[in-house]
N, C-alpha and C positions, 0 to 999 in steps of 0.2 A: 702384341702388348696385351696383358690381360685386362679385362674390363673391371673397374673398380666400381663397387656398389656402395652407397652411402645412405644417409637418411633421406636424401632426395630421391632415392630409388624405391621408396615405399610404393608398391604396386597393389592396387585393388584388385582382388580376385572375388568373383561370385556377386556381382552386381551390388557393390557397396556393402556387403555384409560381413566380409572377412578380409583382413589384411594380413599378407604374408610378406615378412621382411626378411631378406637374406643379406648377409654381409660377410665378407672375407675377413673382416675384423673380429668376428665372433669365432671363439676358439673350436665350436662344434662344426662338423662337416656340414656342407649345404643340405644334404639329404636329411640330416637330423634336425636342422633348423625347420625345414618344411614339416616334418613329421611331428615335432613338438608343437608347433603352432596349430596344426590341424586338431591334434589331441586337445589342446587348449580350448580351441573353438567347440569341440564336441563336449568337453566338460562344462564349459560356460554356457552350453544351450544356444550358441550362435549356429551351430550346424545341428539339425535334427535328424533322428533316425529316418532312413529311407531318402534322405535329400541327396541329390545328384551332385557329385564333385565335378570340377572342371576335367576335361580330358587330360591325358599326359601332354598331349601336343599343346593345348590351351595354356596349361601351366607353364610349359617350357618357353613358349612364346611371351607370355606376360611377365615372367620372372626373368627371362634372358639368361637361363641356366640350361645345363645339359639335360636332354631327355633321358639319359641314363640316371641322372640325379633324382628326377621325378619318379621314374620307374622304381628306384630303390625305396624311395620314400613311401610310395603307394603299396609296394610289396611288403615293407616292414609293416604298414598300418593294417594291411590285410591279414598278414600272419599273426598279428597280435589281437586280432578281432575288432579293430575299430572301423573297417570299412569291408565291403564285399563287392566283388565285380560280377555283373551280369553280362555274359558274352554278347558282344554286339550292342550293348546298350551303354556301358560305362561302369564307373565306380560310385558306390552309394555309401552313405553313412550306416553303420550297424547300429543295432540297438544294444548299446553297451551298458551294463549295470553301473550305477553310481558308486557301488561298493568296490567294484573291480578298479575303476579309475582311482578312487580314493586310496585303496590299498598299493597301487602301482606308484602314485604320486608320494605316498608316505615312505615308500621304500626309497624312491629317488631322493627325497629329503634326508633321510637317514644317511645315504651315501655322501651327500653334500656336507652334512654336520660332521662326518668322520674327517673329510678333508679339512674342514674349518678348524676342528680340534687339533689336528696334526700341525696345521699351519700356525695356530695359536700357541702351541707348545714352544715353537721356535723363539717366541717373543715372551715367554712366561705368562702367558694368558691361560687362565685355567678354565675348566667347564663351567665352574660357578661364575666366572667374569662373564662368559658368553651368555649364560642363563640370565644374568643380571642385565645384560645389554638387551636381551629379548623382551624382558619384563618392562624395562624402561620404555622400549618402543611401544609396547601394548598400552602403556599408561598415556603416551602421547596421543593416541587416537582420539 
């Protein structure tokens, strides 16, 4: 029987500095959930350049997910330049430019907006309606 993870399975990684939450209810694959949360921690300054990440085995043990999943997440992060690996020492946070992170996030947001617009069209919700909703949310702050 597969293990079901829920909000009670929030696990603390890295000495109370970073939380990684994985859930089978999230439509994203587990490796992407891990990858996205590490990127968010880097962008938010929770993880600093040169800071050591937990080993693949530590992450596997703490999150209760497959080692292959964590290897995939770390591999993707390394390929994208967010982390680097030193043989025999582990994986570390790379010095990623804020502009690179901003550009990638903006691209991701644009893709999500396209999905929102397509979904809205089915209900006769225009781009102007969506812009208005965003502006209303901004006023609420």
